[in-house]
ROPALUM-557065 format. One record per residue (C-alpha): x, y, z. Coordinates in steps of 0.05 Angstrom, whole numbers, always signed. Example, Ala and Ser with C-alpha at 12.3 -4.5 7.8 and 13.67 -1.06 7.14 Angstrom:
REM ROPALUM-557065
<r <+246, -90, +156>>
<r <+273, -21, +143>>
This chain:
REM ROPALUM-557065
<r <+1723, +1360, +1967>>
<r <+1754, +1393, +1905>>
<r <+1776, +1465, +1901>>
<r <+1716, +1483, +1857>>
<r <+1667, +1455, +1908>>
<r <+1704, +1490, +1964>>
<r <+1700, +1558, +1930>>
<r <+1626, +1547, +1918>>
<r <+1614, +1528, +1990>>
<r <+1653, +1589, +2015>>
<r <+1610, +1634, +1973>>
<r <+1547, +1602, +2000>>
<r <+1570, +1607, +2071>>
<r <+1588, +1680, +2067>>
<r <+1540, +1726, +2102>>
<r <+1562, +1795, +2081>>
<r <+1579, +1842, +2139>>
<r <+1579, +1916, +2129>>
<r <+1638, +1934, +2084>>
<r <+1663, +2002, +2064>>
<r <+1694, +2012, +1995>>
<r <+1749, +2057, +1971>>
<r <+1811, +2087, +2004>>
<r <+1813, +2099, +2079>>
<r <+1829, +2173, +2090>>
<r <+1887, +2187, +2136>>
<r <+1897, +2113, +2151>>
<r <+1966, +2124, +2182>>
<r <+1937, +2168, +2238>>
<r <+1878, +2121, +2244>>
<r <+1924, +2061, +2255>>
<r <+1972, +2098, +2301>>
<r <+1914, +2104, +2349>>
<r <+1904, +2029, +2352>>
<r <+1838, +1993, +2358>>
<r <+1838, +1957, +2291>>
<r <+1848, +1889, +2263>>
<r <+1896, +1886, +2203>>
<r <+1885, +1826, +2159>>
<r <+1945, +1816, +2116>>
<r <+1948, +1768, +2057>>
<r <+2014, +1731, +2057>>
<r <+2070, +1762, +2015>>
<r <+2087, +1742, +1943>>
<r <+2093, +1667, +1931>>
<r <+2127, +1621, +1882>>
<r <+2073, +1603, +1833>>
<r <+2112, +1545, +1806>>
<r <+2098, +1508, +1871>>
<r <+2033, +1471, +1882>>
<r <+1993, +1463, +1947>>
<r <+1978, +1392, +1969>>
<r <+1933, +1409, +2028>>
<r <+1982, +1377, +2076>>
<r <+1996, +1421, +2137>>
<r <+2068, +1415, +2163>>
<r <+2095, +1395, +2094>>
<r <+2134, +1455, +2068>>
<r <+2154, +1418, +2004>>
<r <+2080, +1406, +1990>>
<r <+2060, +1479, +1995>>
<r <+2066, +1544, +1955>>
<r <+2118, +1582, +1993>>
<r <+2143, +1655, +1993>>
<r <+2188, +1670, +1935>>
<r <+2252, +1712, +1944>>
<r <+2210, +1772, +1921>>
<r <+2159, +1754, +1975>>
<r <+2211, +1752, +2030>>
<r <+2236, +1820, +2008>>
<r <+2165, +1846, +2004>>
<r <+2148, +1825, +2074>>
<r <+2212, +1855, +2100>>
<r <+2198, +1921, +2065>>
<r <+2126, +1923, +2091>>
<r <+2149, +1906, +2161>>
<r <+2201, +1962, +2159>>
<r <+2148, +2010, +2133>>
<r <+2099, +1994, +2189>>
<r <+2154, +2006, +2239>>
<r <+2174, +2072, +2206>>
<r <+2101, +2095, +2206>>
<r <+2098, +2080, +2281>>
<r <+2037, +2035, +2275>>
<r <+2033, +1996, +2339>>
<r <+2021, +1920, +2333>>
<r <+1996, +1878, +2391>>
<r <+1978, +1805, +2379>>
<r <+2004, +1775, +2315>>
<r <+1967, +1713, +2292>>
<r <+1979, +1669, +2231>>
<r <+1949, +1613, +2190>>
<r <+1991, +1550, +2198>>
<r <+2006, +1548, +2123>>
<r <+2080, +1565, +2115>>
<r <+2072, +1625, +2069>>
<r <+2031, +1658, +2122>>
<r <+2074, +1636, +2180>>
<r <+2136, +1662, +2145>>
<r <+2103, +1729, +2129>>
<r <+2078, +1736, +2201>>
<r <+2146, +1721, +2229>>
<r <+2177, +1777, +2189>>
<r <+2121, +1826, +2205>>
<r <+2124, +1809, +2281>>
<r <+2196, +1835, +2286>>
<r <+2215, +1789, +2344>>
<r <+2145, +1787, +2377>>
<r <+2113, +1719, +2386>>
<r <+2067, +1694, +2332>>
<r <+2004, +1655, +2350>>
<r <+1997, +1601, +2294>>
<r <+1924, +1583, +2294>>
<r <+1875, +1542, +2254>>
<r <+1827, +1600, +2260>>
<r <+1863, +1630, +2199>>
<r <+1878, +1567, +2160>>
<r <+1870, +1568, +2084>>
<r <+1805, +1538, +2060>>
<r <+1839, +1483, +2021>>
<r <+1876, +1460, +2085>>
<r <+1814, +1443, +2124>>
<r <+1756, +1397, +2116>>
<r <+1710, +1438, +2162>>
<r <+1698, +1502, +2123>>
<r <+1638, +1526, +2163>>
<r <+1680, +1524, +2226>>
<r <+1738, +1557, +2191>>
<r <+1694, +1614, +2167>>
<r <+1663, +1624, +2236>>
<r <+1732, +1626, +2269>>
<r <+1757, +1678, +2219>>
<r <+1696, +1722, +2232>>
<r <+1708, +1717, +2307>>
<r <+1780, +1737, +2298>>
<r <+1761, +1797, +2256>>
<r <+1709, +1819, +2308>>
<r <+1756, +1813, +2368>>
<r <+1781, +1881, +2392>>
<r <+1855, +1887, +2401>>
<r <+1892, +1909, +2466>>
<r <+1882, +1983, +2480>>
<r <+1926, +2027, +2437>>
<r <+1946, +1968, +2393>>
<r <+1926, +1936, +2327>>
<r <+1920, +1861, +2319>>
<r <+1955, +1833, +2258>>
<r <+1924, +1771, +2225>>
<r <+1963, +1738, +2168>>
<r <+1921, +1693, +2123>>
<r <+1894, +1680, +2054>>
<r <+1849, +1712, +2002>>
<r <+1797, +1658, +1992>>
<r <+1770, +1659, +2064>>
<r <+1777, +1734, +2074>>
<r <+1734, +1754, +2014>>
<r <+1672, +1715, +2034>>
<r <+1680, +1731, +2108>>
<r <+1691, +1806, +2100>>
<r <+1655, +1824, +2036>>
<r <+1607, +1767, +2022>>
<r <+1640, +1747, +1957>>
<r <+1704, +1718, +1927>>
<r <+1758, +1770, +1913>>
<r <+1798, +1776, +1849>>
<r <+1873, +1774, +1856>>
<r <+1880, +1847, +1836>>
<r <+1830, +1867, +1889>>
<r <+1871, +1837, +1946>>
<r <+1941, +1822, +1920>>
<r <+1994, +1785, +1959>>
<r <+2021, +1830, +2013>>
<r <+1958, +1874, +2017>>
<r <+1929, +1893, +2085>>
<r <+1855, +1902, +2100>>
<r <+1835, +1950, +2155>>
<r <+1780, +1922, +2198>>
<r <+1744, +1957, +2255>>
<r <+1716, +1907, +2306>>
<r <+1644, +1924, +2327>>
<r <+1626, +1862, +2368>>
<r <+1591, +1819, +2354>>
<r <+1613, +1837, +2283>>
<r <+1661, +1883, +2247>>
<r <+1666, +1934, +2191>>
<r <+1717, +1930, +2133>>
<r <+1744, +2001, +2125>>
<r <+1786, +1987, +2063>>
<r <+1846, +1952, +2034>>
<r <+1916, +1979, +2030>>
<r <+1958, +1954, +1971>>
<r <+2030, +1940, +1985>>
<r <+2055, +1999, +1944>>
<r <+2010, +2046, +1985>>
<r <+2041, +2024, +2050>>
<r <+2112, +2031, +2023>>
<r <+2097, +2099, +1992>>
<r <+2070, +2126, +2058>>
<r <+2134, +2106, +2094>>
<r <+2182, +2132, +2039>>
């Protein structure tokens, strides 16, 4: 299946959950209290590299650039300075997500899971969409926030019922999701510069 067909299928599969728009007021205090799922798009990547769809093949994937490594380190430090408690950290098996998650985890274990895999790295898109929705709807440990590190093209249809433009969910952005089993509510998206400014 080609990328165009995959995008079309993702759009068709997306059943739009309730999604809030706009800025989340007092999001730092909200996240300090725990109880949320933070869905982070991997940090900045090297756009000269091309994805092959082969898991485990770093040379055949688009990886973090030097700017992306620095961005992830800066965001990780900002989250720590803001005293936002993280519990479970889970990542797509694609290297740009794994590398971002490793930096964000700050020494905690990272659960690398196909639940968060990029849509062009799996043949079973319906299962991939369902697993992402389950992850977004799963409440974190009390007083903690779950961090999921993944990709834009699954998150848009899963959380908003449509594909997202790059400027709507840039690399390094974090979406705040409130689990309300059996579903969830998207509260808003934090751009990387918002997170860094709050911790300055």
